[in-house]
DSSP file (Angstrom, degrees, kcal/mol; ACC not computed):
  #  RESIDUE AA STRUCTURE BP1 BP2  ACC     N-H-->O    O-->H-N    N-H-->O    O-->H-N    TCO  KAPPA ALPHA  PHI   PSI    X-CA   Y-CA   Z-CA
    1    1 A M              0   0    0      0, 0.0     0, 0.0     0, 0.0     0, 0.0   0.000 360.0 360.0 360.0 -39.3    0.0    0.0    0.0
    2    2 A L        -     0   0    0      2,-0.1     3,-0.1     3,-0.0     0, 0.0   0.695 360.0-129.7 -88.7 -19.2    2.9    2.4    0.8
    3    3 A G        +     0   0    0      1,-0.3     2,-0.3     0, 0.0     0, 0.0   0.832  63.8 129.6  72.0  31.8    5.2    1.0   -1.9
    4    4 A I        -     0   0    0      1,-0.1    -1,-0.3     2,-0.0    -2,-0.1  -0.724  59.2-101.4-111.9 164.6    8.1    0.6    0.6
    5    5 A G     >  -     0   0    0     -2,-0.3     4,-1.8    -3,-0.1     5,-0.1  -0.342  32.0-107.3 -78.4 166.8   10.4   -2.3    1.4
    6    6 A R  H  > S+     0   0    0      1,-0.2     4,-2.6     2,-0.2     5,-0.2   0.894 117.3  54.7 -61.5 -45.0   10.1   -4.7    4.3
    7    7 A N  H  > S+     0   0    0      1,-0.2     4,-2.2     2,-0.2    -1,-0.2   0.923 110.3  44.7 -59.4 -47.1   13.1   -3.3    6.0
    8    8 A L  H  > S+     0   0    0      1,-0.2     4,-2.4     2,-0.2    -1,-0.2   0.866 111.1  54.6 -68.0 -33.5   11.7    0.3    6.0
    9    9 A A  H  X S+     0   0    0     -4,-1.8     4,-1.9     2,-0.2    -2,-0.2   0.934 110.3  45.8 -62.7 -46.2    8.3   -1.0    7.1
   10   10 A Y  H  X S+     0   0    0     -4,-2.6     4,-2.7     1,-0.2    -2,-0.2   0.867 111.0  54.1 -64.6 -36.1    9.9   -2.7   10.1
   11   11 A K  H  X S+     0   0    0     -4,-2.2     4,-1.9     2,-0.2     6,-0.2   0.917 109.7  46.4 -62.0 -44.5   11.9    0.4   10.9
   12   12 A L  H  <>S+     0   0    0     -4,-2.4     5,-2.3     2,-0.2     6,-1.1   0.866 113.8  49.0 -66.5 -36.4    8.8    2.6   10.9
   13   13 A I  H ><5S+     0   0    0     -4,-1.9     3,-1.6     3,-0.2    -2,-0.2   0.947 112.3  47.3 -67.4 -48.8    7.0    0.1   13.1
   14   14 A N  H 3<5S+     0   0    0     -4,-2.7    -2,-0.2     1,-0.3    -1,-0.2   0.785 110.2  53.1 -66.8 -28.5    9.9   -0.2   15.6
   15   15 A E  T 3<5S-     0   0    0     -4,-1.9    -1,-0.3    -5,-0.2    -2,-0.2   0.494 114.6-119.3 -82.0  -4.4   10.2    3.6   15.7
   16   16 A G  T < 5S+     0   0    0     -3,-1.6    -3,-0.2    -4,-0.2    -2,-0.1   0.676  79.6 123.0  76.1  17.3    6.5    3.9   16.6
   17   17 A K  S   <S+     0   0    0     -5,-2.3     2,-0.5     1,-0.2    -4,-0.2   0.761  73.3  43.6 -81.3 -24.6    5.7    5.9   13.4
   18   18 A I  S    S-     0   0    0     -6,-1.1    -1,-0.2    -9,-0.1     2,-0.2  -0.982  87.7-134.7-120.2 120.2    3.1    3.4   12.3
   19   19 A K        +     0   0    0     -2,-0.5     2,-0.3    14,-0.2    18,-0.1  -0.524  38.8 153.7 -74.6 143.1    0.7    2.1   14.9
   20   20 A H        -     0   0    0     -2,-0.2     2,-0.3     9,-0.1     9,-0.2  -0.904  30.3-139.7-151.5 172.3    0.2   -1.8   14.8
   21   21 A F  E     -A   28   0A   0      7,-2.4     7,-3.4    -2,-0.3     2,-0.4  -0.974  16.8-128.8-143.0 165.6   -0.7   -4.7   16.9
   22   22 A K  E     -A   27   0A   0     -2,-0.3     2,-0.5     5,-0.2     5,-0.2  -0.898  14.1-173.6-119.2 139.6    0.6   -8.3   17.1
   23   23 A I  E >  S-A   26   0A   0      3,-1.9     3,-2.6    -2,-0.4     2,-0.3  -0.972  73.8 -48.5-126.6 113.9   -1.3  -11.6   17.0
   24   24 A N  T 3  S-     0   0    0     -2,-0.5    -2,-0.0     1,-0.3     0, 0.0  -0.460 124.8 -22.2  58.5-120.4    1.1  -14.4   17.6
   25   25 A N  T 3  S+     0   0    0     -2,-0.3     2,-0.3    -3,-0.1    -1,-0.3   0.353 116.4 103.0-100.6   5.7    4.0  -13.7   15.3
   26   26 A R  E <   -A   23   0A   0     -3,-2.6    -3,-1.9     2,-0.0     2,-0.6  -0.701  58.9-149.9 -91.6 137.4    2.1  -11.5   12.9
   27   27 A I  E     -A   22   0A   0     -2,-0.3     2,-0.4    -5,-0.2    -5,-0.2  -0.935  19.4-167.9-103.5 122.8    2.3   -7.8   12.8
   28   28 A L  E     -A   21   0A   0     -7,-3.4    -7,-2.4    -2,-0.6    -2,-0.0  -0.901   9.5-166.9-115.8 139.9   -1.0   -6.3   11.6
   29   29 A I        -     0   0    0     -2,-0.4    -9,-0.1    -9,-0.2     5,-0.1  -0.953  20.4-133.9-125.3 111.0   -1.5   -2.7   10.6
   30   30 A P    >>  -     0   0    0      0, 0.0     4,-1.3     0, 0.0     3,-0.9  -0.289  22.3-118.4 -62.4 148.1   -5.1   -1.5   10.2
   31   31 A K  H 3> S+     0   0    0      1,-0.3     4,-2.5     2,-0.2     3,-0.3   0.879 113.5  60.6 -57.4 -39.6   -5.7    0.5    7.0
   32   32 A I  H 3> S+     0   0    0      1,-0.2     4,-2.3     2,-0.2    -1,-0.3   0.867 100.7  54.8 -60.9 -33.4   -6.7    3.6    9.0
   33   33 A R  H <> S+     0   0    0     -3,-0.9     4,-1.8     2,-0.2    -1,-0.2   0.889 107.1  49.8 -67.7 -36.0   -3.2    3.6   10.6
   34   34 A V  H  X S+     0   0    0     -4,-1.3     4,-2.3    -3,-0.3     5,-0.2   0.936 111.2  49.4 -65.4 -44.1   -1.5    3.7    7.2
   35   35 A I  H  X S+     0   0    0     -4,-2.5     4,-2.9     1,-0.2     7,-0.2   0.891 109.7  50.8 -59.1 -39.7   -3.8    6.6    6.2
   36   36 A E  H  < S+     0   0    0     -4,-2.3     7,-0.2     2,-0.2    -1,-0.2   0.833 109.7  51.7 -69.4 -32.9   -2.9    8.4    9.5
   37   37 A F  H  < S+     0   0    0     -4,-1.8    -2,-0.2     1,-0.2    -1,-0.2   0.890 115.6  40.7 -69.7 -39.9    0.9    7.9    8.6
   38   38 A I  H  < S+     0   0    0     -4,-2.3    -2,-0.2     1,-0.3    -1,-0.2   0.913 129.5  27.8 -76.9 -42.1    0.4    9.3    5.1
   39   39 A I    >X  -     0   0    0     -4,-2.9     3,-2.1    -5,-0.2     4,-0.5  -0.807  67.6-173.8-122.9  87.0   -1.9   12.2    6.2
   40   40 A P  H 3> S+     0   0    0      0, 0.0     4,-1.2     0, 0.0     3,-0.4   0.686  78.9  71.2 -56.3 -18.8   -1.2   13.2    9.8
   41   41 A E  H 3> S+     0   0    0      1,-0.2     4,-1.6     2,-0.2     5,-0.1   0.789  86.2  66.4 -70.2 -24.3   -4.2   15.6    9.8
   42   42 A V  H <> S+     0   0    0     -3,-2.1     4,-0.7     1,-0.2    -1,-0.2   0.920 101.1  48.4 -60.1 -42.3   -6.6   12.6    9.8
   43   43 A Q  H >< S+     0   0    0     -4,-0.5     3,-0.8    -3,-0.4    -1,-0.2   0.872 107.2  56.0 -67.3 -35.2   -5.4   11.6   13.3
   44   44 A D  H 3< S+     0   0    0     -4,-1.2    -1,-0.2     1,-0.2    -2,-0.2   0.828 104.5  53.3 -68.5 -29.6   -5.8   15.2   14.5
   45   45 A E  H 3<        0   0    0     -4,-1.6    -1,-0.2     1,-0.2    -2,-0.2   0.675 360.0 360.0 -76.0 -18.2   -9.5   15.2   13.5
   46   46 A R    <<        0   0    0     -3,-0.8    -1,-0.2    -4,-0.7    -2,-0.2   0.475 360.0 360.0 -82.0 360.0  -10.2   12.0   15.4
């Protein structure tokens, strides 16, 4: 969805820039969190 590589995705997750949650060994990122990362104003309106 972002067009970035796996390493950069993990880096953004570890830095807390993209909110996520874990189920077992899987890291899941809801679509709204990706939108909030791309357009920070969306988070401000919530």
